[in-house]
N, CA, C and O atoms as a CHARMM CRD file, in Angstrom:
* protein
*
  256
    1    1 MET  N      0.85500  -1.18600   0.00000 PROA 1      0.00000
    2    1 MET  CA     0.00000   0.00000   0.00000 PROA 1      0.00000
    3    1 MET  C      0.89300   1.23800   0.00000 PROA 1      0.00000
    4    1 MET  O      1.80600   1.34200   0.82000 PROA 1      0.00000
    5    2 PRO  N      0.63900   2.17900  -0.91200 PROA 2      0.00000
    6    2 PRO  CA     1.46000   3.39500  -0.97300 PROA 2      0.00000
    7    2 PRO  C      1.35700   4.23500   0.30400 PROA 2      0.00000
    8    2 PRO  O      0.34400   4.22500   1.00200 PROA 2      0.00000
    9    3 THR  N      2.43300   4.95300   0.57600 PROA 3      0.00000
   10    3 THR  CA     2.46200   5.89300   1.70200 PROA 3      0.00000
   11    3 THR  C      2.83100   7.26600   1.15600 PROA 3      0.00000
   12    3 THR  O      3.38900   7.39100   0.06600 PROA 3      0.00000
   13    4 GLY  N      2.50800   8.29000   1.93600 PROA 4      0.00000
   14    4 GLY  CA     2.84500   9.63900   1.52000 PROA 4      0.00000
   15    4 GLY  C      2.56600  10.64600   2.61300 PROA 4      0.00000
   16    4 GLY  O      2.24000  10.29100   3.74600 PROA 4      0.00000
   17    5 VAL  N      2.70200  11.91000   2.25100 PROA 5      0.00000
   18    5 VAL  CA     2.48400  13.02500   3.16700 PROA 5      0.00000
   19    5 VAL  C      1.48400  13.98300   2.52100 PROA 5      0.00000
   20    5 VAL  O      1.56400  14.26900   1.32700 PROA 5      0.00000
   21    6 VAL  N      0.55000  14.47100   3.32100 PROA 6      0.00000
   22    6 VAL  CA    -0.44200  15.41600   2.80600 PROA 6      0.00000
   23    6 VAL  C      0.27000  16.74500   2.53800 PROA 6      0.00000
   24    6 VAL  O      0.80100  17.37500   3.45300 PROA 6      0.00000
   25    7 LYS  N      0.27000  17.15200   1.28900 PROA 7      0.00000
   26    7 LYS  CA     0.90400  18.41100   0.87300 PROA 7      0.00000
   27    7 LYS  C     -0.03200  19.58100   1.12500 PROA 7      0.00000
   28    7 LYS  O      0.38400  20.64900   1.57500 PROA 7      0.00000
   29    8 PHE  N     -1.31000  19.35500   0.82400 PROA 8      0.00000
   30    8 PHE  CA    -2.31400  20.40400   0.93000 PROA 8      0.00000
   31    8 PHE  C     -3.66600  19.72700   1.05700 PROA 8      0.00000
   32    8 PHE  O     -3.93300  18.74500   0.36400 PROA 8      0.00000
   33    9 PHE  N     -4.52800  20.24100   1.93900 PROA 9      0.00000
   34    9 PHE  CA    -5.90200  19.76100   1.98700 PROA 9      0.00000
   35    9 PHE  C     -6.80100  20.89200   2.46800 PROA 9      0.00000
   36    9 PHE  O     -6.60700  21.42900   3.55800 PROA 9      0.00000
   37   10 ASN  N     -7.78700  21.24900   1.64800 PROA 10     0.00000
   38   10 ASN  CA    -8.74700  22.28100   1.98900 PROA 10     0.00000
   39   10 ASN  C    -10.02000  21.58400   2.45700 PROA 10     0.00000
   40   10 ASN  O    -10.80100  21.08700   1.64500 PROA 10     0.00000
   41   11 GLU  N    -10.21700  21.55100   3.75200 PROA 11     0.00000
   42   11 GLU  CA   -11.37000  20.84400   4.32000 PROA 11     0.00000
   43   11 GLU  C    -12.69600  21.44600   3.86300 PROA 11     0.00000
   44   11 GLU  O    -13.66500  20.72100   3.64100 PROA 11     0.00000
   45   12 ARG  N    -12.74000  22.75100   3.72500 PROA 12     0.00000
   46   12 ARG  CA   -13.96700  23.42700   3.30500 PROA 12     0.00000
   47   12 ARG  C    -14.37100  23.04000   1.87900 PROA 12     0.00000
   48   12 ARG  O    -15.54800  22.81600   1.59600 PROA 12     0.00000
   49   13 LYS  N    -13.38400  22.96600   0.99100 PROA 13     0.00000
   50   13 LYS  CA   -13.66200  22.59800  -0.40100 PROA 13     0.00000
   51   13 LYS  C    -13.64600  21.08400  -0.61700 PROA 13     0.00000
   52   13 LYS  O    -14.19100  20.59000  -1.60400 PROA 13     0.00000
   53   14 GLY  N    -13.02000  20.34900   0.30800 PROA 14     0.00000
   54   14 GLY  CA   -13.05000  18.89000   0.25600 PROA 14     0.00000
   55   14 GLY  C    -12.06700  18.22900  -0.68600 PROA 14     0.00000
   56   14 GLY  O    -12.33700  17.14200  -1.19600 PROA 14     0.00000
   57   15 PHE  N    -10.92100  18.86900  -0.93000 PROA 15     0.00000
   58   15 PHE  CA    -9.92400  18.22700  -1.77800 PROA 15     0.00000
   59   15 PHE  C     -8.52200  18.69800  -1.41300 PROA 15     0.00000
   60   15 PHE  O     -8.34200  19.67500  -0.68700 PROA 15     0.00000
   61   16 GLY  N     -7.53300  17.97500  -1.93900 PROA 16     0.00000
   62   16 GLY  CA    -6.14700  18.33600  -1.71300 PROA 16     0.00000
   63   16 GLY  C     -5.21200  17.41900  -2.48200 PROA 16     0.00000
   64   16 GLY  O     -5.61000  16.77700  -3.45400 PROA 16     0.00000
   65   17 PHE  N     -3.94800  17.36700  -2.02900 PROA 17     0.00000
   66   17 PHE  CA    -2.94000  16.55700  -2.69400 PROA 17     0.00000
   67   17 PHE  C     -2.05300  15.86100  -1.67200 PROA 17     0.00000
   68   17 PHE  O     -1.75500  16.39900  -0.60600 PROA 17     0.00000
   69   18 ILE  N     -1.64100  14.65100  -2.02800 PROA 18     0.00000
   70   18 ILE  CA    -0.71100  13.85700  -1.23700 PROA 18     0.00000
   71   18 ILE  C      0.54200  13.67500  -2.08100 PROA 18     0.00000
   72   18 ILE  O      0.44400  13.42400  -3.28200 PROA 18     0.00000
   73   19 ILE  N      1.72500  13.79800  -1.46900 PROA 19     0.00000
   74   19 ILE  CA     2.97300  13.50000  -2.16900 PROA 19     0.00000
   75   19 ILE  C      3.28700  12.03400  -1.90200 PROA 19     0.00000
   76   19 ILE  O      3.53000  11.64000  -0.76100 PROA 19     0.00000
   77   20 ASP  N      3.28200  11.23500  -2.95400 PROA 20     0.00000
   78   20 ASP  CA     3.58500   9.81000  -2.85500 PROA 20     0.00000
   79   20 ASP  C      5.06700   9.62500  -2.50200 PROA 20     0.00000
   80   20 ASP  O      5.93400  10.16600  -3.18800 PROA 20     0.00000
   81   21 ASP  N      5.36800   8.86300  -1.43400 PROA 21     0.00000
   82   21 ASP  CA     6.75700   8.67100  -1.00300 PROA 21     0.00000
   83   21 ASP  C      7.62100   8.00600  -2.06900 PROA 21     0.00000
   84   21 ASP  O      8.77500   8.38900  -2.25800 PROA 21     0.00000
   85   22 GLU  N      7.08000   7.02400  -2.75700 PROA 22     0.00000
   86   22 GLU  CA     7.87200   6.27600  -3.73600 PROA 22     0.00000
   87   22 GLU  C      8.01000   7.02200  -5.05900 PROA 22     0.00000
   88   22 GLU  O      9.11500   7.15300  -5.58500 PROA 22     0.00000
   89   23 LEU  N      6.90200   7.50900  -5.59500 PROA 23     0.00000
   90   23 LEU  CA     6.90500   8.14800  -6.91300 PROA 23     0.00000
   91   23 LEU  C      7.29100   9.62900  -6.87300 PROA 23     0.00000
   92   23 LEU  O      7.66900  10.20300  -7.89400 PROA 23     0.00000
   93   24 GLN  N      7.19200  10.24900  -5.68100 PROA 24     0.00000
   94   24 GLN  CA     7.43400  11.68300  -5.51600 PROA 24     0.00000
   95   24 GLN  C      6.54900  12.51000  -6.44800 PROA 24     0.00000
   96   24 GLN  O      6.98200  13.52300  -6.99800 PROA 24     0.00000
   97   25 GLN  N      5.29600  12.05900  -6.61700 PROA 25     0.00000
   98   25 GLN  CA     4.32200  12.76800  -7.42900 PROA 25     0.00000
   99   25 GLN  C      3.16300  13.21200  -6.55600 PROA 25     0.00000
  100   25 GLN  O      2.86800  12.60200  -5.52800 PROA 25     0.00000
  101   26 ASP  N      2.50800  14.29200  -6.98300 PROA 26     0.00000
  102   26 ASP  CA     1.29000  14.72900  -6.30900 PROA 26     0.00000
  103   26 ASP  C      0.13700  13.84500  -6.75300 PROA 26     0.00000
  104   26 ASP  O     -0.06600  13.62000  -7.94600 PROA 26     0.00000
  105   27 ILE  N     -0.61800  13.34400  -5.77600 PROA 27     0.00000
  106   27 ILE  CA    -1.78900  12.52800  -6.05500 PROA 27     0.00000
  107   27 ILE  C     -3.00000  13.29400  -5.51200 PROA 27     0.00000
  108   27 ILE  O     -3.01900  13.68300  -4.34400 PROA 27     0.00000
  109   28 PHE  N     -3.99400  13.50600  -6.35200 PROA 28     0.00000
  110   28 PHE  CA    -5.21100  14.20600  -5.96100 PROA 28     0.00000
  111   28 PHE  C     -5.97000  13.38100  -4.92300 PROA 28     0.00000
  112   28 PHE  O     -6.01700  12.15500  -5.01800 PROA 28     0.00000
  113   29 VAL  N     -6.55700  14.04300  -3.94600 PROA 29     0.00000
  114   29 VAL  CA    -7.40800  13.36300  -2.96000 PROA 29     0.00000
  115   29 VAL  C     -8.67000  14.19200  -2.75500 PROA 29     0.00000
  116   29 VAL  O     -8.60900  15.41200  -2.60200 PROA 29     0.00000
  117   30 HSD  N     -9.81300  13.51300  -2.75500 PROA 30     0.00000
  118   30 HSD  CA   -11.10300  14.15300  -2.53000 PROA 30     0.00000
  119   30 HSD  C    -11.64100  13.65300  -1.19100 PROA 30     0.00000
  120   30 HSD  O    -11.31900  12.54200  -0.77000 PROA 30     0.00000
  121   31 ALA  N    -12.44500  14.45500  -0.53100 PROA 31     0.00000
  122   31 ALA  CA   -13.00600  14.09600   0.78300 PROA 31     0.00000
  123   31 ALA  C    -13.75500  12.76500   0.75600 PROA 31     0.00000
  124   31 ALA  O    -13.80600  12.07500   1.77500 PROA 31     0.00000
  125   32 THR  N    -14.33400  12.39000  -0.38000 PROA 32     0.00000
  126   32 THR  CA   -15.05600  11.11700  -0.46800 PROA 32     0.00000
  127   32 THR  C    -14.11100   9.92200  -0.39600 PROA 32     0.00000
  128   32 THR  O    -14.56300   8.80100  -0.16200 PROA 32     0.00000
  129   33 GLY  N    -12.80100  10.13500  -0.59100 PROA 33     0.00000
  130   33 GLY  CA   -11.83000   9.04900  -0.53300 PROA 33     0.00000
  131   33 GLY  C    -11.15500   8.89300   0.81900 PROA 33     0.00000
  132   33 GLY  O    -10.22700   8.09600   0.96600 PROA 33     0.00000
  133   34 LEU  N    -11.62000   9.65500   1.81100 PROA 34     0.00000
  134   34 LEU  CA   -10.98800   9.62400   3.13700 PROA 34     0.00000
  135   34 LEU  C    -11.65000   8.62100   4.07500 PROA 34     0.00000
  136   34 LEU  O    -12.87000   8.46400   4.09000 PROA 34     0.00000
  137   35 ILE  N    -10.81100   7.94800   4.85500 PROA 35     0.00000
  138   35 ILE  CA   -11.30300   7.12500   5.96300 PROA 35     0.00000
  139   35 ILE  C    -11.13200   7.93100   7.25200 PROA 35     0.00000
  140   35 ILE  O    -12.01300   7.93500   8.11200 PROA 35     0.00000
  141   36 ASP  N     -9.98600   8.61400   7.37900 PROA 36     0.00000
  142   36 ASP  CA    -9.70100   9.47500   8.53100 PROA 36     0.00000
  143   36 ASP  C     -9.66100  10.92500   8.06700 PROA 36     0.00000
  144   36 ASP  O     -9.45700  11.21600   6.88900 PROA 36     0.00000
  145   37 ARG  N     -9.85900  11.82400   9.02500 PROA 37     0.00000
  146   37 ARG  CA    -9.68900  13.24800   8.74600 PROA 37     0.00000
  147   37 ARG  C     -8.20900  13.53200   8.55100 PROA 37     0.00000
  148   37 ARG  O     -7.38400  13.02700   9.31300 PROA 37     0.00000
  149   38 ILE  N     -7.85200  14.33000   7.54800 PROA 38     0.00000
  150   38 ILE  CA    -6.44000  14.62500   7.29400 PROA 38     0.00000
  151   38 ILE  C     -6.18900  16.12500   7.27900 PROA 38     0.00000
  152   38 ILE  O     -7.09900  16.93200   7.09000 PROA 38     0.00000
  153   39 ALA  N     -4.91900  16.47000   7.48600 PROA 39     0.00000
  154   39 ALA  CA    -4.48100  17.87000   7.44800 PROA 39     0.00000
  155   39 ALA  C     -3.07800  17.90100   6.85800 PROA 39     0.00000
  156   39 ALA  O     -2.42400  16.86400   6.74700 PROA 39     0.00000
  157   40 GLU  N     -2.62100  19.07500   6.48400 PROA 40     0.00000
  158   40 GLU  CA    -1.28300  19.22100   5.92000 PROA 40     0.00000
  159   40 GLU  C     -0.23900  18.61600   6.84200 PROA 40     0.00000
  160   40 GLU  O     -0.31400  18.75900   8.06200 PROA 40     0.00000
  161   41 ALA  N      0.74600  17.93400   6.24100 PROA 41     0.00000
  162   41 ALA  CA     1.88500  17.29300   6.89700 PROA 41     0.00000
  163   41 ALA  C      1.54600  15.95400   7.56600 PROA 41     0.00000
  164   41 ALA  O      2.44000  15.32900   8.13500 PROA 41     0.00000
  165   42 ASP  N      0.29800  15.49500   7.51900 PROA 42     0.00000
  166   42 ASP  CA    -0.04200  14.17000   8.04300 PROA 42     0.00000
  167   42 ASP  C      0.57700  13.09600   7.16400 PROA 42     0.00000
  168   42 ASP  O      0.60900  13.22200   5.94000 PROA 42     0.00000
  169   43 LYS  N      1.07100  12.03100   7.80500 PROA 43     0.00000
  170   43 LYS  CA     1.54700  10.86300   7.06700 PROA 43     0.00000
  171   43 LYS  C      0.34800   9.95600   6.86200 PROA 43     0.00000
  172   43 LYS  O     -0.44200   9.73800   7.78100 PROA 43     0.00000
  173   44 VAL  N      0.21400   9.42300   5.64000 PROA 44     0.00000
  174   44 VAL  CA    -0.96500   8.63500   5.29000 PROA 44     0.00000
  175   44 VAL  C     -0.60000   7.40100   4.46400 PROA 44     0.00000
  176   44 VAL  O      0.46300   7.33000   3.84700 PROA 44     0.00000
  177   45 THR  N     -1.51800   6.43300   4.47200 PROA 45     0.00000
  178   45 THR  CA    -1.49100   5.32700   3.52200 PROA 45     0.00000
  179   45 THR  C     -2.72800   5.48200   2.65800 PROA 45     0.00000
  180   45 THR  O     -3.71500   6.08700   3.07700 PROA 45     0.00000
  181   46 PHE  N     -2.67500   4.93600   1.45400 PROA 46     0.00000
  182   46 PHE  CA    -3.79700   5.11700   0.53300 PROA 46     0.00000
  183   46 PHE  C     -3.70300   4.11300  -0.59700 PROA 46     0.00000
  184   46 PHE  O     -2.69000   3.43000  -0.75000 PROA 46     0.00000
  185   47 GLU  N     -4.75200   4.02500  -1.38000 PROA 47     0.00000
  186   47 GLU  CA    -4.76600   3.25700  -2.61600 PROA 47     0.00000
  187   47 GLU  C     -4.88500   4.25200  -3.76100 PROA 47     0.00000
  188   47 GLU  O     -5.39000   5.36000  -3.58100 PROA 47     0.00000
  189   48 ILE  N     -4.42000   3.85400  -4.93300 PROA 48     0.00000
  190   48 ILE  CA    -4.48200   4.74400  -6.09600 PROA 48     0.00000
  191   48 ILE  C     -5.45000   4.17000  -7.11600 PROA 48     0.00000
  192   48 ILE  O     -5.41100   2.98500  -7.44600 PROA 48     0.00000
  193   49 THR  N     -6.31800   5.04100  -7.60500 PROA 49     0.00000
  194   49 THR  CA    -7.21000   4.70200  -8.70400 PROA 49     0.00000
  195   49 THR  C     -6.99100   5.74500  -9.78500 PROA 49     0.00000
  196   49 THR  O     -6.42200   6.80500  -9.52600 PROA 49     0.00000
  197   50 GLU  N     -7.43500   5.44900 -10.98100 PROA 50     0.00000
  198   50 GLU  CA    -7.27300   6.41000 -12.06300 PROA 50     0.00000
  199   50 GLU  C     -8.60500   6.63800 -12.75500 PROA 50     0.00000
  200   50 GLU  O     -9.36800   5.70400 -13.00400 PROA 50     0.00000
  201   51 ASP  N     -8.86500   7.90400 -13.06000 PROA 51     0.00000
  202   51 ASP  CA   -10.06400   8.23800 -13.82300 PROA 51     0.00000
  203   51 ASP  C     -9.64200   9.10600 -15.00300 PROA 51     0.00000
  204   51 ASP  O     -8.45400   9.20300 -15.30800 PROA 51     0.00000
  205   52 ASN  N    -10.59200   9.72800 -15.65900 PROA 52     0.00000
  206   52 ASN  CA   -10.26700  10.53300 -16.84400 PROA 52     0.00000
  207   52 ASN  C     -9.42400  11.76400 -16.53400 PROA 52     0.00000
  208   52 ASN  O     -8.86900  12.37500 -17.44700 PROA 52     0.00000
  209   53 ARG  N     -9.32200  12.13400 -15.27300 PROA 53     0.00000
  210   53 ARG  CA    -8.51300  13.29500 -14.88200 PROA 53     0.00000
  211   53 ARG  C     -7.12100  12.90500 -14.39300 PROA 53     0.00000
  212   53 ARG  O     -6.26500  13.77400 -14.22200 PROA 53     0.00000
  213   54 GLY  N     -6.88100  11.62000 -14.16700 PROA 54     0.00000
  214   54 GLY  CA    -5.56800  11.18000 -13.70000 PROA 54     0.00000
  215   54 GLY  C     -5.66300  10.36000 -12.42800 PROA 54     0.00000
  216   54 GLY  O     -6.71800   9.82300 -12.09300 PROA 54     0.00000
  217   55 LYS  N     -4.52900  10.27300 -11.71900 PROA 55     0.00000
  218   55 LYS  CA    -4.46200   9.47100 -10.49800 PROA 55     0.00000
  219   55 LYS  C     -5.19700  10.14600  -9.35200 PROA 55     0.00000
  220   55 LYS  O     -5.21900  11.37100  -9.23400 PROA 55     0.00000
  221   56 LYS  N     -5.80500   9.30200  -8.50100 PROA 56     0.00000
  222   56 LYS  CA    -6.58600   9.80600  -7.38200 PROA 56     0.00000
  223   56 LYS  C     -6.38700   8.86200  -6.19200 PROA 56     0.00000
  224   56 LYS  O     -6.40400   7.64300  -6.36200 PROA 56     0.00000
  225   57 ALA  N     -6.20200   9.40900  -5.00700 PROA 57     0.00000
  226   57 ALA  CA    -6.04100   8.60600  -3.79500 PROA 57     0.00000
  227   57 ALA  C     -7.41400   8.28000  -3.20700 PROA 57     0.00000
  228   57 ALA  O     -8.29200   9.13900  -3.12300 PROA 57     0.00000
  229   58 ILE  N     -7.57600   7.01500  -2.80000 PROA 58     0.00000
  230   58 ILE  CA    -8.79500   6.57800  -2.12600 PROA 58     0.00000
  231   58 ILE  C     -8.41200   5.78200  -0.88700 PROA 58     0.00000
  232   58 ILE  O     -7.25900   5.38100  -0.73300 PROA 58     0.00000
  233   59 ASN  N     -9.37600   5.55600  -0.00700 PROA 59     0.00000
  234   59 ASN  CA    -9.13700   4.80400   1.23800 PROA 59     0.00000
  235   59 ASN  C     -7.94500   5.37900   2.01000 PROA 59     0.00000
  236   59 ASN  O     -7.08000   4.63800   2.47800 PROA 59     0.00000
  237   60 VAL  N     -7.91200   6.69300   2.13400 PROA 60     0.00000
  238   60 VAL  CA    -6.81200   7.40800   2.77600 PROA 60     0.00000
  239   60 VAL  C     -6.94000   7.32000   4.28900 PROA 60     0.00000
  240   60 VAL  O     -7.95700   7.70400   4.86700 PROA 60     0.00000
  241   61 LYS  N     -5.86100   6.79400   4.93400 PROA 61     0.00000
  242   61 LYS  CA    -5.83000   6.65400   6.39200 PROA 61     0.00000
  243   61 LYS  C     -4.58100   7.31400   6.94300 PROA 61     0.00000
  244   61 LYS  O     -3.51100   7.23300   6.33900 PROA 61     0.00000
  245   62 LYS  N     -4.71400   7.97200   8.09700 PROA 62     0.00000
  246   62 LYS  CA    -3.56300   8.54500   8.77500 PROA 62     0.00000
  247   62 LYS  C     -2.71900   7.42900   9.39400 PROA 62     0.00000
  248   62 LYS  O     -3.25200   6.42300   9.86300 PROA 62     0.00000
  249   63 THR  N     -1.39500   7.61800   9.39000 PROA 63     0.00000
  250   63 THR  CA    -0.49100   6.71400  10.09300 PROA 63     0.00000
  251   63 THR  C      0.19500   7.50200  11.19300 PROA 63     0.00000
  252   63 THR  O      0.11800   8.73100  11.22000 PROA 63     0.00000
  253   64 GLU  N      0.84400   6.82600  12.07300 PROA 64     0.00000
  254   64 GLU  CA     1.49400   7.50200  13.21700 PROA 64     0.00000
  255   64 GLU  C      2.91300   7.86400  12.95000 PROA 64     0.00000
  256   64 GLU  O      3.57800   8.43300  13.81500 PROA 64     0.00000
């Protein structure tokens, strides 16, 4: 399961980006893909799915 760090997350708008530790790429994350509440600089695990707009993080969970 990929790991990363939350680069940006706007709770009001419900979206943000995670920097994937392995790929060093920004992965889009939407509030509907969250399991835990996240904030900037949180370490997370997630799954990656792809749609017509590109890669997207789902099942996002905070790690310690």
